[in-house]
N, C-alpha and C positions, 0 to 999 in steps of 0.2 A: 442419414442415408442408410437404406436397408442393405444388409449384406447380400452380395450377389446381384445388386442392381446394376443397370447399364453403366452408371457413372463410376461405380466402384472399380471397373476395369480400366478406367482412363489412366490413372497413374502408371499402371503396369504397361499399358500400350504405349504411352508417350515416352516412358523411360527406356523401354526396349528399343523403340524406333530411334530415339535420340542417340543412345549409346552405340548402336550398330552403325548409324549414319556417321557418327563421330569417328569410330574405328575405321570405317571405309575411307574417310577423308585423310586419316593419318597415314594410310598406306598408298595414297596417291590415286584412289578411286573416287568417283562422284558419290556423294551421300546416298543417292537413290539406290545404289547397290545394297547398302545397309538397310534401307527401308523395305526393299524386296525380301531380304533375308529375315527381317522381323516378321513379315507376313507368313513366311514358311514356318518359322518357329511357332508362331501363334497357332497355326493349323495343326502342327505336330503335337501340340499339347492340348488340342481339343477345343481351343477358343473359337466360338462360332463367329462368323462375320457380323459385325455390328452395323445396324442400319445407319448410324451416325457416320461411320467411316465411308459408307457408300455415298451419303449426302456430301461429305467433304470432298470425296473424289470427283463427284459430278460438278461441284462448284469450281474445283481446281481446273478441270478440263474446260468448263464454260469460260472462266476468266482467261485461261490460256488462249482460247480461240478469239476472245474479245481483244486481247492485247496484240495478238497477231494481226487482226484486222486493223488496229490502230496504226500499225507500221506498214500496212500493205496498200499498194496502189493498184487499181484495177488493171492498168496498162501492163503491170508486171506479169499478169497471167496470160497476156496475149503474145509474150515473147516466145519464139520458136522453141528455145531450149526448155521452156516450162511446159507448154501445152503438148508439143510434139514429144518431148522427152517422157512426160508422164503417160501419155496415151500409148506411145510405142512400147514403153516398158511394161505397162499393164497387159496389153494384148499378147506380147511375146511371152511374158511370164506365165500367163494363164494357159497358153497353148503348150509350152514346153513342160511345165509342171504337171498339167492334167494328163498329157500323153505319157509322161514318165510314170505317173501313178497307175494308169491303165496298163502299161506294159509290165510293171512289177506285179500287178494282179494277174495278168495273163500267164506269166512264167511260174506262178505258183508261190510267190513270196507270201508267207502266212499272214503277216501283218496287214497286207493289202488285199487279201483274198476276198474280203466281203465288200470291197469298194466297187461301186458301179460307175459308169461314165458321168452320170449327173453329180454324184458325190465328189468325184475327182475334180470336175470343173469348179464346184463350189469351194472345195478346200484350196484349190490353186488360186481362186479369186481372193479368198481370205488372206492368203500368204503373199499376194502381190503388193500389199500395203506396207508402208514404213511408218514408224511412230512419230507423230507430230510432237507429242509431249517430250519424248527423248531428244529429238533433234533440236527443238527450241531450247531446252535446258542446256545442252552441250554447246550450242552456238552462243547463247547468252553468256555462259561461264567463260568462254574464250573471247568474248567481245566481237564476234564475227557475224552477228545477225544482219548487218547492213552491207557486208562484203558481197561481191558478185556470187561467190559460191554459196554464201548463206542465203541470199535472196533467191537463188536458183533452187536450192533444196526446199525452202519454205514454199515457193511457188508450186513445185511438184507435189508437195504434201497437200496443199490446198486443192489442187486438181484431184488428187486421190480422195480427199474428203468429199469432193463433189461426186465422184464415182460412187462412193459408199452411200451417200445420201440418195442418189438415184436408185441404187439397189434396194435400200431400205424402203423407199417410197413404193417401188414396184412390188416388193415382197408382200406388202399389205393387201395388194389387190384393189386398193382404193386410190383414187386421184385426190390431190389436194383440193381444198374447198374452192368453190368458184370465187370466193372473196380473196383468194391469195394474191392475184395480180393487182386488184384495186388497193388492197391494203399495203402491198409493197410500194405501189406508186405513191400512196399517201405518205409513207415514210420519207420519200424524196421531197415531197412538197413541204413537209414540216421541218426539213433539215435546217432552214434559217432560224426557226423557233428554237430548235435544239441547240444550235450554235449560240444563240442569244443567251439562253439559260446557262450554258457552259461558261461563256465569257464573263458572267456575273457571279460565278461561284467563288472567286477569290483563290487563295492558295492554301487554305486550311482544310479542316475536316470535311467541308462540303465537296471538295473535289473528288476524293475517293468515293464518297457517297454518290456523287453524280455518276461515276463510272459503274458502280453496282446497279444504280437505277437504270442506266442506259442498257447494260448488258442483260440484266435479269428481268426487270419490269417492262422494258420496251422490246428488246430483241427476242429473248426467249419466249416471253408470253405471247408476243405477236405471232411468231412463227408457229407456236404450238396451237394457237387459236385457229389458224387456217390450214392445219394438217401438215405443216412442214416440220422438219427435224428441228427441235428447239435450240440445240447447240449452234446450228447454222445461223440462227437469229443473232446470237452474240457476235459471231464472226461478221455478219452483215452490218450490224450497228457499228462495230469497230471500223469497218471499211467506210461507212457513211461519215464517220468523224475524222477519218485519216487526214483530210485536207485542212482541218482546223489546226492553227498554230500551237494549240495546247494539247494536241493528241499525245505527244511524247510525255508530257507532264502527267497526264492521266495514267499512262502505262507505268511510269516510275512510281506513282503513288500506290498502284495496285500490285506492284512487284512482290513485296513481302507477303501480302495476303495470298496471292496466287501460289507462291512457293509453299506456303504453309498448307494450303488446301491440297496441293499435289502430293504431299506426303501420304495423305489418305489414298490417293490413286495407286501409288506403288505398294503400299501395305495391302490394299485390296487384291492386287494381282497375286501377291504371295499367299493370301488366304484362300485362293481358288482351290487348293487341294494338293495333296501329295500323291504322286502317281505310283503305279507298280513298275517293276523293272522293264517290262515290255513297253510300257508307255514312255518311260525315260529314254529307252533306246530309239523309239520312233521320233521323240522330240529332238534328240541329238541329231538324228538323220535330217530332220527338217532344218536344224540350225546349220548343218554342213552345206545346205543348199544356198545359204545367204551369200557366199562369195560369188555364186552365179548371178544373183541380183546385182551385186556391186559391179561386176565386170560388165554386165549389160548396161547399167547406168553410165559407166565410164565410156563405153564404146559409142553409145547414143549421143552423149554430150559432146564428145570430141568431134563426132560427125556434124554436130550442130554449131561448130565454129568456136567452141570454148577450148582454152588451152588445157594441156594435160593436168596442170596443177589445179585449176578451177574444177575440172571434171572429177579429179580424184578426191578432193576435199568434199565436194557436194555429194559424191557417191558414198563416201565413207560415213557421212552423217546420216545416210539412209540405210545403213547396213544393219538392219534389225527388222523384226516383225512389229505389227501395229496393234494397239488396243482395238482398232476397228476389226481385226481378225476375230476377236472374241465376240464382237457385236454381230458380225456376219454369221459366225458360227452359231450364236444363240438363236438368230432368226432361222437358220437352217434346221436346227434341232426342233424348234417350236413348230415348224411347218412340216416336219417329218422328212426333210431332204437330206439330213446328215445324221450319222450315228452319234449319240451323245458322248461316246468315249473320245471323239475328236476334240470336244471342247477342252477337256483336261490336257490333252496332248498339245493343243495349240497354246494353252496358257503356260505350260512348262517351256515350250519352245520360245515363247515370247519373253519369259523371264530370263532364260539362258542367253537369248540374243542380246538383251540389255546388258547382262553381266559381261559378255564377250566384247560388245561394241564400245562400252564405256572407256576402258583403258586404251583401246585403239584410237579413239577420237581424241584422247588426251595427248597422244604422241603423233597426231596426224601429220603435222608439219615435218617432223623428223623422219617419219615413214616415207613421205614424198621425197625428201632429200636423198634417202637411201635408194629409192626406186627411180630417181629422176631420169637417168639415161635410158632406162628400159621403157618408161612411160612416154617420154618425149616423142618417140618415133610414131606414136599414134595420133599426133596432132595433124589436122588437115592443113591445106595450104592457105585457107582463108582464116581471118581473125574476126572475133566478135568486136563490135564497135568499142566496147569498154576495155579491150585488151591490145590496142595498138601501142607502138612505142611511145614512151613518155618524154616530153620535152620540158626540162626544168629551167630553160632559158639561161640567163646570166646570173642566177641566184647563187649566193654564197651561204645562205641559211635556208634549211628546209624544216618545216614544221609539220609533223605527222599528227593528224587529228585536229580538225578545224572546228571543234566545239567552242564553247564560251572561252575557255582558257587559251586554246590555240589561236582563236580569232583575236583575243586581246593581245597575245604576244606578237602576232603578225602586225597589228595596227601600231603597237608600240615601236617595233623595230623599224618598220617602213616610215613611221612618222619622224623618227630621230636620224635614220641613216639612209633614207631613200629606198628605191625599189631594189633591195638586195635580198629579199626573202621570197620563198614560194611555199604555199600550203599544199599538203598532200592529204586527200580525204577519200575514203572508200565508199562514200554514199554519193551517188550521182546527183541526187536532188540537192544536197548541200553544196556540191561543187557548183551547180548552176546558180544557186542563191548567192554564193560568195562572189562569183564572177559578175553577177548583176550589180554588186556593190563596189565593183572596181578592183577586187582583190585578185592576185595571180594565184589561182588554185587549180591543181590538176587532179585527175582521178587516179588513185593508186592504192595499193595495200601494203603497208609496212611489214606485214608478216609474210609477204610473198617472197620466197627465195629467188624468184626470177625478176623481182622488181628492179634490181640494180643492173640486170642484163638488158632490161627494156628502157632504162632511164640513163641519159647522159648526165653524169654527176661529177665530172672531173674538177669543177670549180667550187664544189661544196666544201666549206670549212667548218660549219657548225650544224648540228641536227638537234632539234627539240622534239622529244617524244611526249606528246600531249594527248594520247588516246585515253579514253575513259576506263579501260580495263587494264589492270596491272599485268596480267599474263601477256597481253598483246604488246605492251611496252617492253616487257622483259624479253620476249621472243625476238622482237625487232632489234633490240640492243645486242642480243647474242648474234643475230644475223650480221649486224654491222661489224662486230668484232671479228667474226669468222671470215668476213669478206675483206678484212684488212683496212677498214676505214680508220684513218689516223687523225681525224679532226676532233673537235670538241663535241661531246654528247651530254645533253641535259635531259632528264626524264621527270615526268610527273608521277607523284605517288599520293595515295589517300591516307596511308597509315605509316607510322615510323618503321615497322618491320619490313614493309614493302620498299620504303626508301633505302633501308640498309641492304636489301637484296639487290636492288638496282645498282648501288654503288659497288657492291662486291662483284657484280657482273661487268663493271667497267665504265659506268657513267661517272663523269667528273662531278656532276651535281645532280642530286635527286631532290626535287622540290616537293616538300610536303604541302599538299593543297590546303588542308585545313589549318595547319600551323602557320603557313605563309599568308593566309587571307588577311589576318589582322595587321601584320606588318605592311602588306601591300596597300591596305586601306589607309594606314597611317602615312605611308609614303605619298599618297595622293594629296593629302591635306598639309603635308609638311611645309611647302612654300607659303601657304596662307597663314599657317600657325607662326612661322618665323616672322612674317611681316606684322602680324598682330601683336606678338609678344616682344619683338625687338631683340637686341643683343643679349639682354639679361632677363630671360623669361621668368626666372624664379622671383626676382624683385618685382617685375611687372605684375605678376599674379597677386603678390601681396599688396601692391599699391592700388589694385582695382577696387572701386567703391563697392 
């Protein structure tokens, strides 16, 4: 390898990004904060942006949109809280922000002196977006992607992505190819063929390869071919595959790859540059406007029949600026609609917004508990269909999280003791699926502080926490203890240190999923083994021919 070659910078880049990401995690922050810091440090020491980092960043965002599509149902975008919330927020934000910038220019504020009405509207439009990358990472880490507030936030972000795509298409002055509609229709026609290929890929390395093929070779390439935004093709292909029963398996297989590529995205933002003091001051001013975005989201969502908690958590996950702001800014600069200095200002504001929003989202549930009484009064008289009071029936056992483990526990308990259990699941599609199989499952969120206010639970004696994310189980456990639940609590864990933390928090039993899998499997064959080997299995084995 030649000194100074591109590859020679890789060990330094990877080491710095890893160490700063590791340090961020040790102090309770998401690793992405460390990755952003790594980018700033690289720029400060004169390291030029590496084309490979840009490629990794693009792949990360593309796979992110693809995996979002895999979990997204079209009907989710038609919900009022999604389309009306996104549209109303965008219109009001652009009007208020642009008028504010024009007013600051008119009164002689130096920083805004050169901004004209057109630039003010464009900057305001860039700032109305929230980050899909950030929100998805935060929601995934907390296990809340399928909760009502998670689905609402993601739906709003998808609508914002559509607004951005419309702007980018219009900014070119060119319409998509005449082949766009026929080609998109052709994708729908060949969906059975795509499903057939997917179902014959097995569970090995072909499955993630199929995901890459669908996202990049089919989705991105097809949309690029007809003049549509390529990334949107990955999202569309994900949505096309969302109804397939293996969609979640593809997303799980691509998870680590997507996370690795997204490191490049966050490092790239930090590499955008170091501003002067005036630019930093303006960037901080823009960050101070974010609470206005959050308040506006909250007010709109509560008016659209969501409870205060759901509205607050969804709004807080949108409390940042978006990578699309940089894309809109780049288009504005390229077309002469925006002063180039705004690009660096927006980049710094974006990075600061990530740094500020990350710890707030980590303690979002605790924040809501602190603000509960003040926020509750903003709820409207009507309720969203998913937020009506919850009837747990005559159950004495509640199982939170009706995935494979929770479903197995439910079937075991009801098979041995009768209809004494109820399942609680935050994914409405899974609730419907379980009910079609005869299981008593209700829609609810174990991390919701108001859950026990909405549910009649005086007969419950045992609770099993079987949600896939450790933080969700831990938070629900703490909620139960703080609420004075005196029954038996068992929780699921994937690692020994997670199990120990759950037991310290008050769980009577913390079941290690991986350690218990072998003993559970052996327990299933124990009766057959006893029958085969008789009373003296050791002698029987030695006597076998």
